[in-house]
C-alpha positions in Angstrom: 64.4 1.5 40.2 61.8 4.5 40.5 61.2 4.1 36.8 60.6 0.6 37.1 57.9 0.7 39.8 56.1 3.6 37.9 56.2 1.2 34.6 54.8 -1.6 36.8 51.8 0.7 38.3 50.4 1.7 34.9 51.0 -1.9 33.9 48.8 -3.3 36.5 46.1 -0.6 36.3 46.2 -1.0 32.4 42.8 -3.2 32.3 41.2 -0.7 34.8 42.4 2.5 32.6 41.0 0.4 29.7 37.5 0.2 31.1 37.3 3.4 32.7 38.3 4.7 29.3 35.5 2.9 27.5 33.0 4.3 30.3 34.0 7.7 30.0 33.6 7.7 26.2 30.3 6.2 26.3 29.3 8.5 29.2 30.4 11.6 26.8 28.7 9.9 23.6 25.4 10.0 25.5 25.3 13.6 25.9 26.7 14.3 22.4 23.8 15.9 20.6 25.1 15.6 17.0 24.7 12.3 15.8 27.6 12.1 13.6 30.2 13.3 16.2 28.0 10.6 18.7 28.8 7.6 15.7 32.5 8.2 16.2 32.7 8.5 19.9 30.7 5.1 20.0 32.9 3.3 17.6 36.1 4.3 19.8 33.8 2.6 22.8 32.7 -0.4 20.7 36.5 -1.1 19.6 37.8 -0.8 23.1 34.9 -2.8 24.7 33.5 -5.2 21.9 30.4 -6.6 24.2 29.3 -3.3 25.7 25.7 -3.7 24.0 24.6 -0.1 25.3 27.3 1.1 22.8 26.0 -1.0 20.0 22.2 0.5 20.7 23.0 4.2 21.2 25.0 3.8 17.8 22.1 2.1 16.1 19.9 4.7 17.1 22.4 7.4 15.9 22.5 5.5 12.8 18.9 5.6 12.5 18.7 9.3 13.4 20.7 10.1 9.9 18.5 7.7 7.9 21.6 5.2 8.1 19.3 2.1 8.3 21.3 -0.8 7.6 24.0 0.1 10.0 21.2 0.9 12.4 20.1 -2.8 11.8 23.7 -4.4 11.9 24.2 -2.4 15.4 20.5 -3.6 16.8 21.4 -7.2 15.8 24.6 -6.8 17.7 23.0 -6.0 20.9 20.4 -8.8 20.2 23.3 -11.2 20.1 24.6 -9.9 23.3 21.5 -9.6 25.1 18.8 -12.1 23.2 16.4 -11.6 26.5 15.9 -8.2 26.5 12.7 -7.2 24.7 13.9 -3.8 23.9 16.7 -4.6 21.9 14.3 -6.5 19.3 11.9 -3.5 19.8 14.5 -0.9 18.8 15.5 -3.3 15.4 11.8 -3.7 14.7 11.3 -0.1 14.8 14.1 0.2 12.1 12.5 -2.3 10.2 9.5 -0.5 9.8 11.3 2.6 8.8 12.9 0.2 6.1 9.5 -1.0 4.7 10.5 -4.6 6.1 7.4 -5.0 8.3 7.3 -8.8 8.0 10.5 -8.7 9.9 9.4 -5.9 12.1 6.2 -8.3 12.8 8.5 -11.3 13.6 10.9 -9.0 16.2 7.9 -7.2 17.9 6.3 -10.7 18.6 9.3 -11.9 20.3 9.5 -8.7 22.1 5.6 -9.6 23.3 6.9 -12.9 24.1 9.7 -11.3 26.5 7.2 -8.7 28.1 3.8 -9.0 27.2 2.7 -6.3 29.6 4.4 -3.6 27.8 1.9 -1.8 25.5 3.8 0.0 23.2 5.2 -3.7 21.7 1.7 -3.8 20.2 0.8 -0.5 19.2 4.1 -0.7 16.8 2.8 -4.4 15.7 -0.4 -3.1 14.8 1.3 -0.2 12.5 3.6 -3.0 11.0 0.4 -5.5 10.5 -1.6 -2.8 8.8 1.3 -2.2 6.6 1.0 -5.7 5.4 -2.7 -5.3 4.9 -3.4 -7.8 7.9 -6.1 -5.9 9.3 -7.5 -8.5 11.6 -4.2 -8.9 13.5 -3.8 -5.0 13.4 -6.9 -4.4 14.9 -6.3 -7.2 17.5 -3.0 -5.4 18.5 -4.5 -2.0 18.7 -6.9 -3.4 21.0 -4.3 -4.8 23.1 -2.8 -1.5 23.2 -5.9 0.3 24.2 -7.2 -2.0 26.8 -9.6 0.0 28.7 -7.7 3.1 28.2 -9.5 6.1 26.6 -8.8 6.3 22.7 -7.2 9.7 21.6 -8.2 11.9 18.8 -5.0 11.0 17.0 -4.9 7.2 17.6 -8.8 7.4 16.5 -7.8 8.7 13.2 -5.3 6.1 12.9 -7.6 3.1 13.6 -10.4 4.3 11.5 -8.7 3.4 8.1 -7.8 0.1 9.0 -11.6 -0.7 10.1 -12.6 1.0 6.6 -9.8 -1.3 4.8 -11.2 -4.5 6.4 -14.6 -3.3 6.0 -15.8 -3.1 9.4 -17.6 0.4 8.5 -19.6 0.4 11.6 -16.6 0.2 14.0 -14.5 3.0 11.4 -17.4 5.5 12.0 -17.3 5.0 16.0 -13.8 6.0 15.8 -14.2 8.7 13.6 -17.2 10.0 15.9 -15.2 10.0 18.6 -12.5 12.1 16.4 -15.0 14.4 15.7 -16.8 15.2 18.5 -13.8 16.2 20.2 -13.7 19.1 17.4 -11.6 17.1 15.0 -12.8 19.0 11.5 -9.4 17.9 9.2 -9.0 17.1 5.8 -8.2 13.5 7.0 -11.3 12.7 9.1 -13.8 14.2 6.2 -12.0 12.0 3.8 -12.3 8.6 5.9 -15.7 9.5 6.5 -16.4 9.6 2.7 -14.7 6.2 2.7 -17.2 4.6 4.9 -20.2 6.1 2.9 -18.7 5.0 -0.1 -18.4 1.5 1.3 -21.9 1.4 2.8 -23.3 2.6 -0.9 -24.2 6.1 0.5 -22.8 7.7 -2.8 -24.4 11.2 -2.2 -23.0 11.6 1.5 -19.5 10.0 0.2 -19.5 13.2 -2.3 -20.5 15.5 0.5 -17.5 14.3 2.9 -14.9 13.9 -0.2 -15.8 17.7 -0.7 -15.0 18.8 2.9 -11.8 16.9 2.6 -11.0 18.4 -0.7 -12.3 22.1 0.8 -9.8 21.8 3.4 -6.7 20.7 1.4 -7.2 21.3 -2.2 -4.1 18.9 -3.0 -5.8 15.8 -1.5 -5.5 13.3 -4.2 -6.9 10.2 -2.9 -10.2 12.3 -1.8 -10.6 13.4 -5.6 -10.0 10.3 -6.4 -12.9 8.5 -4.4 -15.0 11.4 -5.2 -14.8 10.6 -8.6 -15.4 7.1 -8.1 -18.5 8.3 -6.1 -19.6 10.4 -8.7 -19.0 7.7 -11.3 -21.4 5.4 -9.3 -23.9 8.1 -9.6 -23.4 8.2 -13.4 -22.3 12.1 -13.1 -20.0 11.1 -15.6 -18.9 14.7 -16.3 -17.9 15.6 -12.5 -16.1 12.3 -12.6 -14.1 13.3 -15.2 -13.3 16.6 -13.6 -12.0 15.0 -10.8 -10.1 12.3 -12.4 -8.6 14.9 -14.5 -7.4 17.1 -11.2 -6.5 13.9 -9.8 -4.1 13.1 -13.0 -2.5 16.7 -12.4 -1.8 16.1 -8.8 -0.3 12.6 -9.4 0.0 11.4 -13.2 -0.2 7.7 -12.6 -1.0 5.0 -15.1 -4.1 3.9 -13.0 -5.3 6.9 -12.8 -5.2 7.7 -16.6 -7.1 4.3 -16.9 -9.6 5.3 -14.8 -10.2 8.2 -16.4 -10.1 6.5 -19.9 -13.1 4.1 -18.5 -15.0 7.3 -17.6 -14.7 8.6 -21.2 -15.8 5.0 -22.2 -19.1 5.3 -20.1 -19.4 9.1 -21.7 -19.5 7.0 -25.3 -15.8 9.2 -26.1 -14.0 6.0 -27.1 -11.1 8.1 -29.2 -10.3 10.2 -26.0 -10.5 6.8 -23.9 -8.0 5.2 -26.2 -5.8 8.3 -25.8 -5.9 7.8 -21.9 -5.2 4.2 -22.4 -2.4 5.1 -24.1 -0.7 7.0 -21.5 -1.3 4.5 -18.6 0.5 2.0 -21.1 3.2 4.8 -21.8 3.6 4.9 -17.8 3.5 1.3 -17.4 3.7 -0.9 -20.5 4.1 -4.2 -18.8 0.3 -3.7 -17.1 -2.0 -5.8 -19.1 -5.2 -3.7 -18.4 -4.9 -0.8 -20.4 -4.1 -2.8 -23.5 -7.3 -4.4 -23.0 -9.3 -1.3 -22.5 -7.6 0.3 -25.4 -8.3 -2.7 -27.4 -12.1 -2.4 -26.7 -12.3 1.2 -27.3 -10.4 0.6 -30.7 -13.2 -1.9 -31.3 -15.7 0.8 -31.4 -13.6 2.8 -33.5 -13.6 -0.2 -35.9 -9.8 -0.2 -35.5 -9.7 -3.7 -35.7 -6.3 -4.4 -36.4 -5.0 -2.0 -33.7 -7.8 -3.5 -31.2 -6.6 -7.2 -32.1 -3.0 -6.3 -31.5 -4.0 -4.8 -28.1 -6.2 -7.5 -26.9 -2.9 -9.9 -28.1 -0.9 -7.8 -26.1 -2.9 -7.9 -23.3 -3.0 -11.7 -23.1 0.6 -12.3 -23.5 1.0 -10.1 -20.6 -1.6 -11.9 -18.5 -2.8 -15.1 -20.1 -4.9 -15.9 -16.9 -7.3 -12.8 -17.3 -10.7 -14.1 -19.2 -11.7 -10.4 -20.4 -9.2 -9.9 -23.4 -10.2 -13.2 -24.6 -14.1 -12.6 -24.7 -12.9 -9.4 -26.4 -10.8 -10.6 -28.8 -13.6 -13.1 -29.8 -15.9 -10.2 -30.7 -12.9 -8.7 -32.8 -13.1 -12.1 -34.9 -16.7 -12.0 -35.4 -17.5 -8.3 -35.7 -14.6 -7.8 -38.4 -14.6 -11.0 -40.4 -17.7 -13.0 -38.9 -15.1 -15.3 -38.2 -16.9 -18.2 -36.1 -14.0 -20.7 -35.7 -11.7 -17.8 -33.8 -14.4 -16.3 -32.1 -15.6 -19.5 -30.6 -11.9 -20.7 -29.8 -11.4 -17.5 -27.6 -14.9 -17.6 -25.9 -13.6 -21.1 -24.9 -10.7 -19.9 -23.5 -12.5 -17.2 -21.8 -14.8 -19.6 -20.1 -11.7 -22.3 -19.1 -10.4 -19.1 -17.1 -13.6 -18.8 -15.3 -15.4 -16.2 -17.3 -18.6 -16.3 -15.5 -20.8 -13.3 -16.7 -22.5 -15.4 -19.6 -25.7 -13.0 -19.5 -23.1 -10.1 -20.4 -22.7 -11.5 -23.6 -26.6 -11.3 -24.5 -27.1 -7.7 -23.2 -26.2 -5.1 -26.2 -25.4 -2.8 -23.0 -22.2 -4.9 -22.3 -20.6 -7.5 -24.7 -24.2 -8.5 -26.3 -23.2 -6.0 -29.2 -20.2 -7.7 -30.0 -22.1 -10.9 -30.8 -25.1 -9.5 -32.4 -26.4 -12.5 -34.7 -24.0 -15.1 -33.3 -25.4 -14.9 -29.8 -29.0 -16.3 -30.9 -27.4 -19.5 -32.6 -28.1 -22.9 -30.8 -23.8 -23.6 -31.4 -23.1 -20.4 -29.4 -25.3 -21.2 -26.3 -24.3 -24.5 -26.2 -20.4 -23.7 -25.9 -21.6 -21.5 -22.9 -23.5 -24.0 -21.4 -22.0 -27.3 -21.9 
């Protein structure tokens, strides 16, 4: 009889013991410093209490800390299903979406969070960052302003917002942010780099070079400072200096785009063989990119490698049939190599149909006029251009 009574007591208390066990495990998990161990504890919790939203949320946090973002998203999604009116559940999932580069989904979650709790500032800051990553700079700036309100901008935030203003061509606003940081003693490579970007955007090449040089002095591996200083030197027609910076940039980041840019610099210096070599390297790194094929074709024209130029330009057209410039260059190949009016005219016509608008360049020998010398003085050629 006594044994039966004990059995009945434990049977009646099972729901209470079950709930307490889940709660106790959850309390233990919250104090566990090791995320992997925390996940094991929380998995036991959710198995026992599958509607405990906080357990899923904490496990999502633990997964995120380990870089296991897919599992984190799954757990945060479960918390949203269980607590759809809690804005912080959407916020948590948005942050992991941002970690994953899924910024459009982050913006969606943050917009929902804001609709549920519009007074919470950090939602706006996170959405500003997600919008900036999506190149939606006006939306990002609006959110930064909502986050700040009438509060004083910190140095760190000023340096975060300045690039967004630069990328949206709002140079005066960017300068205001940079001034805020520099007046507080900020002297980092970043602040000078973005100062250079402001000067570049305003056409102040000399000052831009000085600012980029300060950035490089503070960090000799600052690849983007070399990139933009090279561009500023190129704008100043200081091609040897631009070449030196592009070469350093390639050492730091050997990318197709930078070989292509250095090739263009060699072109400006009349070194077409070296230009063609750089374009070849760009093609090797990115064989589906039309631009270096067009550029190498143009360089080969100067080298009188007509067959090579024709092959490269035809490849550029195959890869990007909507770009007008390769058609113009191919027309030049037909005229210069064979005095072939028919194919020259056909390709010029195709370029015009694709909105080639720099017609004056076809008469200027410093631009593309040298390719059509003799032909561009005929009434037939002019009629084709201006029909």
